[in-house]
Backbone bond lengths (Angstrom), bond angles and torsions (degrees), N, CA, C in turn:
res aa  C-N    CA-C-N  psi(-1)  N-CA   C-N-CA  omega(-1)  CA-C   N-CA-C  phi
1 M - - - 1.468 - - 1.523 108.42 -
2 S 1.333 117.39 136.47 1.456 121.51 -178.74 1.519 111.15 -78.94
3 L 1.392 115.49 167.30 1.468 120.77 176.63 1.516 110.24 -59.38
4 V 1.347 116.90 -39.30 1.466 119.92 179.69 1.517 110.41 -63.53
5 D 1.354 116.48 -43.82 1.463 119.95 179.58 1.517 111.58 -63.33
6 M 1.377 115.72 -40.18 1.453 119.87 -178.83 1.516 110.89 -65.04
7 L 1.323 116.86 -45.77 1.456 120.12 -179.45 1.517 110.90 -67.07
8 G 1.326 116.58 -37.47 1.452 119.48 179.55 1.506 111.56 -66.30
9 A 1.331 115.98 -37.10 1.454 119.06 -177.94 1.517 112.10 -71.79
10 S 1.383 116.33 -32.83 1.465 118.94 -173.15 1.505 113.64 -99.34
11 A 1.308 117.13 -22.63 1.459 117.41 -171.20 1.511 113.52 -127.52
12 G 1.298 119.65 8.48 1.442 120.11 -178.25 1.512 110.84 98.99
13 E 1.338 117.35 -154.86 1.461 121.34 -178.85 1.533 111.01 -68.94
14 F 1.331 115.48 140.83 1.474 121.11 178.82 1.523 108.85 -132.53
15 E 1.327 115.81 128.27 1.465 121.06 -177.19 1.526 109.18 -129.24
16 V 1.300 117.08 135.53 1.470 122.75 176.75 1.524 108.58 -105.28
17 S 1.328 115.98 129.24 1.463 120.51 -179.26 1.530 109.26 -149.86
18 G 1.305 115.58 176.70 1.464 120.99 178.81 1.515 112.15 -95.00
19 G 1.321 115.28 158.49 1.459 121.32 176.82 1.514 109.79 -161.55
20 F 1.338 115.14 -168.31 1.457 120.58 -179.24 1.522 108.86 -135.33
21 A 1.330 115.36 143.59 1.459 119.29 175.93 1.521 109.75 -69.54
22 D 1.320 115.69 146.50 1.453 123.03 172.14 1.522 106.21 -122.66
23 V 1.330 118.97 -162.18 1.465 120.92 177.39 1.526 107.88 -64.69
24 Y 1.326 115.48 120.68 1.461 121.13 -174.72 1.531 110.85 -52.33
25 P 1.388 118.75 136.00 1.476 127.67 6.82 1.517 113.44 -95.88
26 N 1.339 118.46 16.44 1.456 120.98 -175.67 1.521 111.60 -78.20
27 I 1.334 114.63 157.56 1.457 121.44 174.43 1.528 107.69 -133.54
28 R 1.324 115.91 163.96 1.464 121.34 171.39 1.523 108.17 -109.47
29 H 1.310 114.88 115.50 1.454 120.29 -174.92 1.520 109.18 -130.77
30 R 1.317 114.95 117.36 1.464 121.36 -179.18 1.523 111.70 53.68
31 G 1.357 114.84 43.25 1.450 120.94 174.44 1.512 115.21 85.78
32 L 1.331 117.89 -4.87 1.466 120.56 -177.92 1.519 109.78 -114.05
33 V 1.366 115.62 144.07 1.450 121.43 173.02 1.521 108.05 -89.72
34 Q 1.332 116.38 122.26 1.450 120.76 -175.18 1.511 110.04 -137.36
35 P 1.345 118.40 149.93 1.459 120.58 173.44 1.519 110.13 -71.54
36 A 1.334 116.98 153.92 1.455 120.30 -178.49 1.516 109.68 -147.90
37 T 1.304 115.36 157.37 1.459 122.10 171.25 1.529 108.02 -95.95
38 W 1.326 115.46 128.59 1.470 120.07 -174.63 1.520 108.81 -97.59
39 L 1.321 116.36 124.50 1.457 121.96 176.39 1.530 111.64 -102.84
40 C 1.341 116.28 10.38 1.467 121.03 -179.71 1.521 107.94 -140.86
41 D 1.357 116.62 -176.23 1.457 119.18 176.39 1.527 110.46 -69.51
42 Y 1.314 115.02 161.55 1.458 119.91 -176.07 1.529 111.04 -63.70
43 A 1.317 115.48 160.58 1.465 122.73 172.97 1.523 107.95 -127.33
44 A 1.301 116.57 150.01 1.453 120.91 179.29 1.526 109.79 -74.03
45 P 1.331 118.16 149.20 1.460 120.04 178.06 1.523 111.54 -52.05
46 G 1.351 114.98 132.19 1.451 120.49 -179.61 1.509 114.27 96.11
47 E 1.372 118.54 -15.39 1.460 120.31 178.83 1.524 110.37 -72.10
48 S 1.334 114.21 147.04 1.457 119.96 177.80 1.529 110.44 -73.78
49 I 1.326 116.07 139.35 1.462 121.42 -179.75 1.525 109.21 -136.94
50 I 1.350 115.15 163.71 1.462 122.17 173.95 1.525 107.37 -103.06
51 V 1.326 116.86 125.99 1.467 122.56 -173.72 1.524 109.24 -115.64
52 G 1.339 115.43 132.74 1.450 121.14 171.01 1.526 109.12 -105.61
53 T 1.300 116.69 130.97 1.470 121.14 -179.33 1.534 109.10 -113.42
54 I 1.362 114.72 120.56 1.462 120.11 175.34 1.525 107.42 -98.54
55 G 1.329 116.93 120.45 1.457 120.32 -178.34 1.520 112.08 -119.32
56 K 1.347 115.76 137.83 1.453 122.08 174.21 1.520 108.65 -129.46
57 P 1.314 117.10 145.86 1.467 118.42 -179.87 1.519 113.50 -62.41
58 D 1.343 117.01 -29.49 1.461 120.40 -174.11 1.517 113.57 -106.58
59 A 1.361 119.98 15.84 1.468 121.76 -178.31 1.524 109.71 -152.58
60 P 1.371 116.61 154.62 1.466 118.91 176.93 1.530 110.94 -61.35
61 A 1.308 115.93 149.85 1.468 120.56 177.17 1.522 110.28 -63.77
62 Q 1.324 115.86 144.96 1.467 121.34 177.03 1.523 108.75 -110.10
63 M 1.372 116.39 130.19 1.461 121.70 -176.52 1.529 109.76 -99.80
64 L 1.325 116.95 129.38 1.460 122.98 177.28 1.526 109.19 -119.77
65 V 1.333 116.34 127.76 1.472 120.04 174.27 1.516 107.08 -88.42
66 L 1.342 116.31 113.44 1.458 121.27 -175.29 1.529 113.10 -88.38
67 G 1.320 116.94 -22.61 1.463 118.18 179.93 1.516 111.56 169.76
68 R 1.328 114.40 167.57 1.450 121.56 175.16 1.507 109.62 -88.13
69 V 1.321 116.77 152.77 1.461 121.93 174.57 1.522 108.20 -88.43
70 G 1.320 118.51 124.04 1.461 121.18 -179.78 1.510 111.03 116.35
71 A 1.332 114.63 159.04 1.459 120.81 -178.77 1.520 110.72 -72.11
72 P 1.324 118.55 151.19 1.464 120.68 176.86 1.525 110.99 -68.26
73 G 1.324 116.08 155.02 1.455 119.78 177.87 1.518 111.45 -69.19
74 P 1.361 118.33 160.65 1.467 121.45 -178.96 1.524 111.24 -68.84
75 T 1.313 115.89 149.98 1.466 120.20 177.92 1.524 112.50 -87.98
76 E 1.333 117.24 -20.18 1.463 121.55 176.33 1.516 109.15 -133.35
77 A 1.339 115.85 146.94 1.463 121.10 179.41 1.520 108.51 -156.93
78 T 1.316 115.64 176.31 1.463 122.02 178.68 1.520 109.22 -116.83
79 V 1.335 116.77 133.76 1.465 120.77 178.53 1.526 108.78 -70.28
80 T 1.334 116.94 123.31 1.474 121.04 179.99 1.518 113.26 -114.89
81 A 1.330 118.93 -11.38 1.467 121.51 175.38 1.520 107.85 -156.61
82 A 1.348 115.71 132.07 1.462 121.49 179.17 1.526 108.29 -138.55
83 P 1.365 117.41 73.73 1.473 119.55 -175.80 1.522 111.78 -64.22
84 G 1.328 116.15 139.02 1.458 120.95 179.42 1.524 112.12 -63.30
85 G 1.318 116.63 139.52 1.445 121.81 176.99 1.520 114.59 80.32
86 S 1.335 118.70 1.56 1.459 121.53 -179.08 1.524 110.17 -99.48
87 D 1.346 116.88 148.96 1.464 119.99 176.16 1.527 111.46 -95.95
88 T 1.321 117.71 8.74 1.454 121.73 174.28 1.521 109.67 -130.79
89 I 1.325 115.17 154.60 1.456 121.88 177.41 1.525 107.94 -131.09
90 T 1.332 116.19 168.27 1.457 121.30 175.80 1.519 108.70 -107.07
91 V 1.329 115.36 128.83 1.461 121.12 175.13 1.525 107.71 -120.95
92 T 1.330 116.14 152.50 1.460 121.23 -175.63 1.514 109.59 -129.64
93 A 1.337 115.53 132.92 1.460 122.17 176.02 1.516 108.24 -138.98
94 A 1.336 116.13 130.65 1.472 121.99 179.81 1.520 111.72 51.97
95 G 1.348 116.74 37.85 1.450 121.38 176.53 1.511 115.30 78.89
96 V 1.342 118.38 4.26 1.461 122.08 -179.99 1.522 109.17 -109.75
97 D 1.341 117.09 132.85 1.460 122.52 179.07 1.525 110.32 -89.88
98 Y 1.349 116.13 140.49 1.462 122.63 176.75 1.523 108.27 -131.42
99 T 1.323 116.32 143.71 1.462 121.21 172.95 1.528 107.79 -95.27
100 A 1.328 116.77 129.05 1.460 120.75 -175.40 1.516 110.76 -137.44
101 T 1.319 115.96 151.98 1.458 120.82 168.31 1.524 108.41 -87.35
102 F 1.331 117.24 178.71 1.468 119.95 -179.12 1.526 109.40 -151.21
103 L 1.322 115.83 155.72 1.458 120.98 178.69 1.525 110.56 -72.25
104 T 1.345 116.29 150.45 1.465 119.34 -179.94 1.522 112.05 -65.17
105 S 1.325 117.34 -19.83 1.472 120.27 179.92 1.531 112.34 -77.20
106 Y 1.342 117.04 -9.33 1.462 120.36 -179.65 1.524 109.79 -110.84
107 A 1.341 116.72 128.74 1.467 122.42 176.47 1.524 108.12 -99.25
108 P 1.339 118.89 107.55 1.473 120.58 -174.38 1.528 112.19 -63.41
109 T 1.323 114.94 136.04 1.461 122.24 175.62 1.521 108.03 -136.75
110 V 1.342 116.02 130.89 1.458 120.41 179.61 1.531 109.76 -56.72
111 S 1.331 116.57 137.78 1.474 126.79 -179.05 1.522 113.02 87.29
112 D 1.352 119.04 -5.75 1.460 119.81 175.05 1.523 110.63 -63.71
113 R 1.323 116.48 139.53 1.470 121.64 170.06 1.521 107.18 -92.15
114 V 1.359 117.10 122.31 1.453 120.64 -168.98 1.528 111.05 -126.79
115 R 1.351 114.25 159.34 1.458 122.76 176.32 1.522 109.16 -100.23
116 L 1.353 116.08 136.57 1.460 122.08 -176.01 1.524 111.19 -114.96
117 F 1.333 115.87 144.25 1.457 123.24 171.46 1.518 107.64 -119.55
118 W 1.316 116.54 131.90 1.463 121.24 -175.75 1.512 111.38 -113.06
119 Q 1.311 116.14 136.04 1.455 123.57 167.07 1.520 105.87 -121.57
120 G 1.324 115.15 101.42 1.446 118.15 -171.94 1.515 109.36 63.15
121 G 1.312 116.15 -130.98 1.452 120.32 180.00 1.504 114.09 -91.28
122 S 1.342 117.86 8.54 1.459 121.82 -178.10 1.519 109.86 -103.13
123 G 1.336 116.18 120.09 1.459 121.38 -178.55 1.513 112.19 -102.44
124 T 1.334 116.45 142.32 1.461 122.79 176.73 1.523 108.68 -127.13
125 V 1.344 116.64 128.88 1.457 121.22 176.50 1.523 108.49 -80.12
126 L 1.335 115.83 121.58 1.466 120.48 -179.33 1.524 111.67 -84.30
127 G 1.316 116.81 -26.81 1.455 119.91 -179.72 1.509 110.88 158.32
128 K 1.313 115.08 179.72 1.461 122.44 -179.24 1.524 109.48 -78.84
129 V 1.341 115.99 140.00 1.463 120.55 176.83 1.516 108.37 -71.45
130 G 1.318 116.63 126.07 1.461 120.99 -176.39 1.516 113.00 -83.24
131 I 1.321 115.51 159.62 1.466 123.02 176.47 1.517 107.54 -128.36
132 T 1.315 116.39 128.62 1.463 119.07 -179.45 1.521 109.93 -65.44
133 P 1.339 117.11 141.00 1.471 119.03 -178.70 1.519 111.59 -67.36
134 T 1.315 114.56 147.17 1.463 120.18 176.23 1.521 109.87 -72.24
135 T 1.304 116.24 133.26 1.463 119.97 179.43 1.517 109.67 -67.65
136 A 1.309 116.19 127.52 1.458 120.34 -179.69 1.523 109.99 -68.74
137 P 1.335 118.25 140.56 1.466 119.84 178.89 1.521 111.30 -66.23
138 A 1.287 115.04 151.45 1.466 119.63 178.24 1.520 109.11 -64.87
139 P 1.339 116.90 141.41 1.471 119.01 179.97 1.524 110.73 -63.33
140 P 1.337 117.56 142.28 1.469 120.02 179.05 1.516 110.95 -66.19
141 S 1.319 114.96 157.05 1.460 119.10 -178.54 1.514 111.98 -69.58
142 T 1.332 116.03 -25.42 1.469 119.89 176.54 1.515 108.85 -124.89
143 A 1.305 117.35 151.80 1.462 121.76 -178.93 1.523 109.55 -64.60
144 P 1.364 117.36 135.56 1.475 119.37 179.10 1.520 110.26 -69.66
145 P 1.316 117.54 158.07 1.466 119.44 177.03 1.515 110.19 -67.16
146 P 1.314 117.94 152.95 1.461 120.44 178.99 1.520 109.93 -61.36
147 P 1.346 117.69 145.69 1.469 119.79 -179.89 1.516 111.32 -64.39
148 A 1.324 114.93 146.85 1.463 119.30 177.45 1.525 109.71 -66.22
149 S 1.317 115.37 143.44 1.463 118.87 179.17 1.523 109.09 -66.07
150 S 1.341 116.14 143.66 1.453 120.73 178.83 1.527 109.49 -101.67
151 S 1.317 115.03 159.67 1.458 119.75 -179.37 1.513 108.56 -156.57
152 G 1.307 115.74 169.48 1.448 120.59 179.08 1.502 111.74 170.90
153 T 1.342 116.04 -170.50 1.459 122.45 176.53 1.512 108.20 -128.32
154 L 1.326 117.32 123.94 1.456 122.59 -178.89 1.523 109.79 -104.48
155 P 1.355 118.46 116.97 1.470 119.53 172.61 1.526 110.19 -81.74
156 V 1.317 116.77 132.93 1.464 121.49 179.91 1.523 107.74 -126.42
157 A 1.336 117.15 112.91 1.462 121.43 179.29 1.526 109.96 -82.54
158 A 1.310 116.83 146.51 1.463 120.72 174.29 1.522 109.27 -67.54
159 I 1.327 117.11 140.73 1.464 121.08 176.47 1.527 111.31 -93.86
160 D 1.340 117.22 -12.19 1.464 120.82 -178.63 1.520 107.73 -162.54
161 S 1.322 115.89 154.10 1.466 122.14 172.41 1.519 107.42 -148.10
162 A 1.342 117.26 148.71 1.461 120.30 -174.58 1.522 109.68 -168.30
163 T 1.344 114.62 172.40 1.468 121.39 178.64 1.517 109.32 -126.39
164 Y 1.347 116.45 129.07 1.460 122.47 176.68 1.525 107.93 -97.57
165 S 1.361 116.36 123.38 1.467 120.98 -174.96 1.521 111.13 -113.14
166 G 1.314 117.27 47.76 1.453 120.99 177.96 1.519 112.28 77.08
167 S 1.332 115.97 173.15 1.462 120.99 -174.74 1.535 112.61 -65.07
168 L 1.344 117.81 -23.43 1.457 120.37 -178.44 1.530 111.58 -70.46
169 Y 1.339 116.97 -38.96 1.468 121.38 -176.10 1.533 113.11 -109.04
170 G 1.342 116.82 -20.08 1.462 120.01 -178.06 1.524 111.22 60.69
171 W 1.329 115.76 -145.56 1.472 119.77 175.62 1.529 106.50 -73.52
172 N 1.313 114.51 104.63 1.451 122.49 -162.90 1.533 111.80 -73.81
173 A 1.334 115.61 110.88 1.470 120.62 -179.68 1.522 111.58 -64.63
174 Y 1.342 117.25 -24.53 1.465 120.10 179.96 1.531 110.51 -60.02
175 Y 1.323 117.00 -36.48 1.460 120.98 -179.12 1.534 112.30 -82.08
176 G 1.338 118.15 -9.35 1.462 119.47 -175.44 1.515 109.82 61.79
177 N 1.335 117.46 -129.69 1.466 118.01 175.34 1.530 111.83 -107.90
178 S 1.341 116.09 21.30 1.459 119.79 170.48 1.530 109.02 -70.85
179 V 1.319 115.77 157.03 1.467 121.48 -172.85 1.536 108.42 -118.44
180 Y 1.348 115.28 115.94 1.474 121.23 -176.63 1.522 110.53 -119.64
181 Q 1.324 114.89 154.52 1.461 122.13 171.51 1.530 108.29 -132.82
182 G 1.339 116.28 157.47 1.455 121.31 168.33 1.512 116.32 92.97
183 D 1.332 115.08 179.71 1.463 125.34 -177.30 1.522 109.14 -88.90
184 G 1.341 115.91 113.42 1.459 119.63 -178.80 1.501 114.10 -102.24
185 S 1.341 118.00 12.42 1.464 120.13 -173.91 1.526 112.40 -63.17
186 T 1.326 118.11 -30.31 1.466 120.69 179.10 1.523 111.08 -61.27
187 W 1.332 116.57 -28.19 1.466 121.18 -178.00 1.527 111.74 -106.81
188 G 1.324 116.85 17.25 1.457 120.83 178.19 1.520 113.98 79.81
189 A 1.311 117.52 15.07 1.464 122.26 178.86 1.529 109.02 -102.51
190 P 1.336 118.84 171.92 1.471 120.43 177.45 1.525 111.46 -58.31
191 S 1.311 115.49 153.56 1.463 119.97 -175.55 1.519 112.93 -81.64
192 A 1.344 118.33 -18.20 1.464 120.60 -178.70 1.522 108.62 -130.37
193 N 1.332 116.31 118.60 1.468 121.03 -179.06 1.523 109.80 -134.71
194 S 1.312 115.69 132.15 1.461 121.95 176.42 1.521 107.68 -137.22
195 G 1.336 117.17 122.39 1.462 120.76 -178.08 1.520 111.73 -99.14
196 A 1.340 115.95 163.64 1.463 119.97 -179.65 1.528 110.68 -156.75
197 W 1.339 114.21 151.26 1.466 122.84 170.17 1.523 107.60 -112.94
198 F 1.346 115.90 144.65 1.467 121.96 -177.15 1.530 109.34 -124.80
199 Y 1.344 116.19 146.12 1.464 120.82 -173.00 1.526 113.56 -127.26
200 G 1.338 118.87 3.12 1.453 120.01 -178.50 1.511 110.91 55.93
201 N 1.346 116.99 -130.85 1.460 121.65 177.37 1.523 110.35 -108.23
202 G 1.344 116.30 29.60 1.452 120.38 -173.93 1.511 114.85 -60.25
203 A 1.338 117.10 -29.58 1.468 120.05 -179.70 1.524 111.91 -99.73
204 G 1.351 117.65 4.83 1.464 120.88 -175.23 1.507 114.34 -61.97
205 Q 1.362 117.90 -23.36 1.462 119.96 -179.76 1.525 112.53 -66.75
206 L 1.331 117.53 -11.75 1.464 120.93 178.36 1.525 112.52 -93.91
207 A 1.340 116.68 12.04 1.468 118.91 178.79 1.524 109.39 -54.68
208 G 1.324 116.08 130.43 1.458 121.77 -179.08 1.511 114.24 91.78
209 A 1.334 117.70 -12.62 1.465 120.61 178.69 1.531 109.99 -86.52
210 T 1.322 115.19 161.54 1.464 121.42 174.95 1.522 108.58 -101.52
211 V 1.325 116.49 123.68 1.462 120.97 178.77 1.516 108.13 -87.13
212 T 1.335 114.99 124.36 1.466 119.80 -178.44 1.520 112.49 -106.59
213 G 1.334 117.51 -5.39 1.452 119.91 178.64 1.515 110.99 -164.93
214 V 1.339 116.85 143.30 1.456 122.66 177.97 1.522 108.08 -130.44
215 Q 1.336 116.08 122.72 1.461 121.32 172.82 1.527 108.73 -113.10
216 F 1.326 116.05 145.92 1.460 121.83 -177.82 1.521 108.64 -132.37
217 R 1.352 115.75 136.70 1.464 119.19 179.49 1.521 110.28 -98.61
218 I 1.333 115.54 111.13 1.459 121.41 171.91 1.525 107.18 -79.79
219 P 1.339 118.57 122.55 1.465 119.58 -178.19 1.533 111.45 -78.55
220 A 1.312 115.81 -179.56 1.464 121.66 -178.78 1.529 110.94 -66.46
221 R 1.325 115.51 154.46 1.462 121.25 177.42 1.517 110.72 -73.87
222 R 1.333 114.62 150.85 1.453 121.15 172.21 1.524 109.00 -98.89
223 S 1.334 115.60 157.33 1.457 118.73 174.20 1.519 109.09 -72.05
224 G 1.308 116.13 160.40 1.463 120.83 -178.84 1.514 110.55 119.01
225 G 1.319 115.74 148.73 1.451 119.55 -177.83 1.519 110.00 64.59
226 A 1.309 115.68 -145.50 1.469 120.14 179.73 1.516 109.99 -90.79
227 S 1.348 116.75 53.70 1.459 120.39 -175.44 1.522 112.52 -68.33
228 G 1.324 115.84 -14.25 1.457 118.69 177.73 1.511 112.99 -83.78
229 S 1.322 118.27 3.34 1.464 121.78 -179.26 1.517 109.77 -122.38
230 A 1.344 115.29 158.59 1.463 119.65 173.16 1.523 109.25 -62.88
231 A 1.313 117.04 154.83 1.467 120.86 -178.56 1.519 108.84 -148.45
232 T 1.335 114.71 163.24 1.463 121.11 177.82 1.519 109.50 -110.41
233 V 1.329 115.73 125.21 1.468 122.03 175.34 1.519 107.59 -91.87
234 H 1.345 116.50 130.43 1.467 121.43 -179.28 1.530 108.07 -106.08
235 L 1.333 117.14 104.49 1.456 123.24 -175.85 1.518 110.99 -91.55
236 W 1.344 115.48 133.58 1.465 122.67 -179.98 1.527 109.82 -128.16
237 L 1.313 114.80 152.21 1.465 121.97 170.21 1.527 107.88 -91.17
238 H 1.365 117.21 131.73 1.470 119.54 174.64 1.531 109.44 -125.34
239 T 1.325 117.06 172.34 1.468 121.52 -169.97 1.523 114.00 -108.80
240 N 1.326 119.01 12.02 1.469 120.43 -171.50 1.528 112.08 -103.97
241 P 1.348 118.75 121.98 1.469 120.62 177.54 1.523 113.16 -72.91
242 S 1.337 117.52 -21.11 1.467 122.34 178.03 1.529 107.49 -148.34
243 R 1.348 117.15 173.49 1.463 120.45 -176.59 1.531 110.36 -59.75
244 P 1.322 117.69 125.27 1.466 120.11 173.41 1.530 110.02 -83.18
245 G 1.330 116.71 -178.36 1.457 119.91 178.13 1.509 112.47 -66.22
246 G 1.325 117.36 -35.58 1.458 121.88 177.69 1.516 110.36 -118.28
247 D 1.321 115.89 -149.68 1.458 120.87 179.74 1.529 109.51 -67.76
248 V 1.348 116.35 159.07 1.459 120.56 177.91 1.527 110.07 -70.03
249 S 1.323 115.36 163.09 1.473 121.58 177.58 1.522 108.50 -95.22
250 R 1.334 115.91 95.97 1.465 120.10 178.72 1.523 109.55 -78.77
251 T 1.338 116.77 135.66 1.466 120.35 -175.39 1.522 113.54 -118.77
252 T 1.331 117.45 -35.99 1.464 120.04 -173.21 1.521 109.15 -138.56
253 G 1.335 116.09 134.71 1.453 121.38 178.74 1.516 109.88 148.44
254 P 1.301 118.26 -172.65 1.465 124.11 -1.05 1.522 112.82 -88.79
255 I 1.315 115.61 157.61 1.456 123.47 163.70 1.527 105.05 -103.48
256 D 1.326 116.42 115.13 1.463 121.06 -173.98 1.525 110.42 -93.24
257 V 1.331 115.02 129.12 1.465 120.69 -179.57 1.528 107.74 -129.36
258 S 1.339 116.26 122.45 1.463 121.02 178.18 1.524 109.06 -86.20
259 I 1.340 115.40 131.32 1.466 120.16 178.14 1.521 107.93 -127.13
260 P 1.329 117.36 148.53 1.467 120.32 -176.32 1.524 111.95 -84.15
261 A 1.325 116.35 170.10 1.462 121.45 169.69 1.527 108.40 -61.73
262 G 1.320 116.56 142.58 1.460 120.29 -179.88 1.515 113.93 71.68
263 Y 1.324 117.82 19.50 1.471 122.53 -178.97 1.534 110.07 -58.18
264 G 1.347 116.84 131.23 1.456 121.06 -176.85 1.506 115.05 -101.98
265 G 1.345 116.92 5.12 1.453 120.14 178.88 1.511 112.18 106.78
266 G 1.336 116.93 152.44 1.461 121.32 179.53 1.519 111.36 178.53
267 W 1.334 115.64 174.76 1.461 122.70 -175.87 1.520 110.86 -100.24
268 V 1.331 115.46 143.28 1.461 121.94 174.11 1.528 107.97 -132.79
269 D 1.320 115.75 153.25 1.458 121.44 176.37 1.523 109.80 -88.98
270 L 1.338 115.50 135.87 1.454 122.16 174.12 1.525 108.44 -114.54
271 P 1.333 118.84 163.66 1.467 120.45 -178.24 1.530 111.63 -58.64
272 A 1.335 117.21 135.47 1.462 121.55 177.05 1.519 110.82 -60.08
273 G 1.332 116.93 -27.64 1.462 120.80 179.90 1.518 113.36 -63.40
274 W 1.343 117.46 -18.57 1.461 119.88 177.24 1.533 111.73 -73.17
275 G 1.335 117.14 -15.85 1.454 120.91 -174.86 1.516 114.34 -58.63
276 A 1.336 116.96 -41.64 1.466 120.06 -177.35 1.521 111.10 -60.79
277 A 1.361 117.36 -41.07 1.464 120.55 179.62 1.526 111.13 -69.83
278 L 1.330 117.71 -35.65 1.465 120.46 178.30 1.529 111.02 -66.71
279 I 1.330 117.94 -35.10 1.469 121.64 177.67 1.518 110.88 -63.86
280 T 1.325 117.79 -35.12 1.468 121.38 -177.41 1.529 112.78 -89.79
281 G 1.340 117.90 13.49 1.463 119.97 173.36 1.508 115.23 108.60
282 G 1.325 118.23 7.64 1.458 120.63 179.19 1.520 112.26 -74.04
283 G 1.341 115.82 174.13 1.454 121.21 -178.86 1.515 111.19 -145.15
284 I 1.329 115.60 -173.70 1.460 123.15 -178.84 1.523 108.36 -118.35
285 G 1.348 116.20 140.31 1.456 120.83 177.99 1.518 111.69 -139.01
286 I 1.358 115.71 169.32 1.465 120.64 175.98 1.525 108.10 -131.65
287 T 1.343 115.72 147.64 1.461 121.39 176.36 1.529 107.94 -162.39
288 G 1.329 116.69 161.74 1.459 121.01 179.27 1.515 112.27 103.62
289 S 1.321 116.27 176.64 1.463 122.75 -176.39 1.524 109.94 -87.67
290 P 1.331 117.12 152.05 1.459 128.42 5.44 1.529 112.05 -89.06
291 Y 1.350 115.36 175.22 1.457 120.80 174.61 1.528 108.80 -71.51
292 M 1.328 116.27 123.76 1.463 121.22 -179.99 1.520 108.70 -162.74
293 G 1.342 116.03 158.80 1.460 120.43 -179.58 1.507 112.86 -129.95
294 L 1.342 115.00 153.25 1.457 123.31 177.05 1.528 108.50 -125.20
295 V 1.324 117.03 148.47 1.459 119.45 -178.31 1.530 110.08 -69.04
296 G 1.343 115.52 149.08 1.462 120.72 -179.33 1.514 112.30 -98.94
297 R 1.338 115.28 -166.09 1.464 121.79 -172.63 1.529 113.36 -64.51
298 D 1.345 117.80 -32.44 1.465 118.39 -179.14 1.524 111.17 -63.67
299 A 1.317 116.96 -42.41 1.462 121.14 -178.81 1.524 111.69 -79.48
300 D 1.332 117.11 -28.52 1.469 121.70 -177.44 1.523 108.85 -147.41
301 P 1.352 119.18 100.70 1.467 120.84 -178.70 1.519 113.53 -57.14
302 A 1.341 117.98 -20.52 1.459 120.74 178.36 1.522 112.04 -90.84
303 S 1.335 117.73 4.43 1.466 120.14 178.05 1.525 109.71 -58.27
304 G 1.341 116.75 123.16 1.457 121.12 177.39 1.507 115.41 76.23
305 Q 1.340 119.11 9.46 1.474 119.27 179.52 1.519 110.48 -61.17
306 I 1.343 116.48 143.64 1.456 120.93 174.37 1.517 109.07 -117.30
307 N 1.322 116.88 143.43 1.462 123.74 173.26 1.523 107.70 -114.52
308 L 1.333 117.10 120.54 1.460 121.72 -178.70 1.514 109.66 -107.79
309 T 1.327 117.20 114.78 1.451 122.41 173.63 1.525 107.71 -85.58
310 W 1.339 117.55 129.79 1.464 120.05 -169.55 1.530 110.65 -141.92
311 Q 1.326 113.80 164.68 1.465 120.50 172.01 1.529 109.03 -152.74
312 R 1.318 115.06 155.82 1.473 121.31 177.19 1.526 109.40 -120.18
C-alpha cells in the first residue's frame, strides 16, 4: 500500500499538490498563506515544495510539506571566491557555483575543501575538511649521512634599467630605460650620465649560499656619441634594488671592458665576491668616459642579466 493509500485510509481524503515555502512554518498554497507541518528539511521562502493535504468533512484541512523540489545541495565543495568584507563566499562542486554563508570560526581561503550544511536552498560552510597527519617514520638506528651539498646557476633578469643625468635631469626620461655613461655635452646631451640595472630581490632566494661565479650580459650599443669607435664600459657594483631618489650608491669597481663599434652584446665575468651584495638587493651600473649608450630592457629583455653560480 502506498503512502497516499495509507493516509487516505486513516485520515480521510489525501491530495498531493505543489506549493511554495513562506516564512517557516508557513507555506503558500493555492494563493493562501497557511501553517504546515514539515516532514523534510526547511526551504527558503519562495522555493517550490511538494504539499500533502489531509482533508476531513468535519475538520480543517491539515497541510504537510513532503519535500523540496530539486536535488539537495552538495555536502562538500571547494572555495573559489572569498571577497574581503563580504558575509558570503562562492563554493564550487561538480562545476556548479553556489553562494554560501560561513561560520565565524572559519576563515575562508580560496582552494579550501569545505563541508556544507543546507537548510533548503541556503548553504552554510561549517569549516575546512580536515586531513589526518601523516605518521612520522621511526628514527633510524644510526644517524643518516649529511646531505650532499647542492649547487647550480641562477639566472636573474633586471627588473629595470635607466640613466641618471645629474640633479638637473634626474633619472632622464629622454633616455627611457637605455643605459648611458659619460659626458654627452659635445653631442647636445647632459654632461654627466651614469646608467644602472636593478634586480629587486631577484637573487634573494640564494641567501646563505656561496656564490662562486658571476656573469653579466652587456647589451648591444646604442647609436649616439662616438658609437662608430671602440669604447670602454666601466662596470660598478651598487647597493640599490630599485631606482633611488638620486644616483645609485656605487661601492666596488670599476671593471673595465672594451667593446667594439657595432657591438651586439655578450657575456663578461665579474668578481665572485660581488655575489653576496647582489643577493641582498645590489645591482650593476656604469659611469665614466667615454660617452656611450647601451640598450635597456625594453629593447632587450636580457639587458643586464646576471648569472650566479652558487653552492651550499
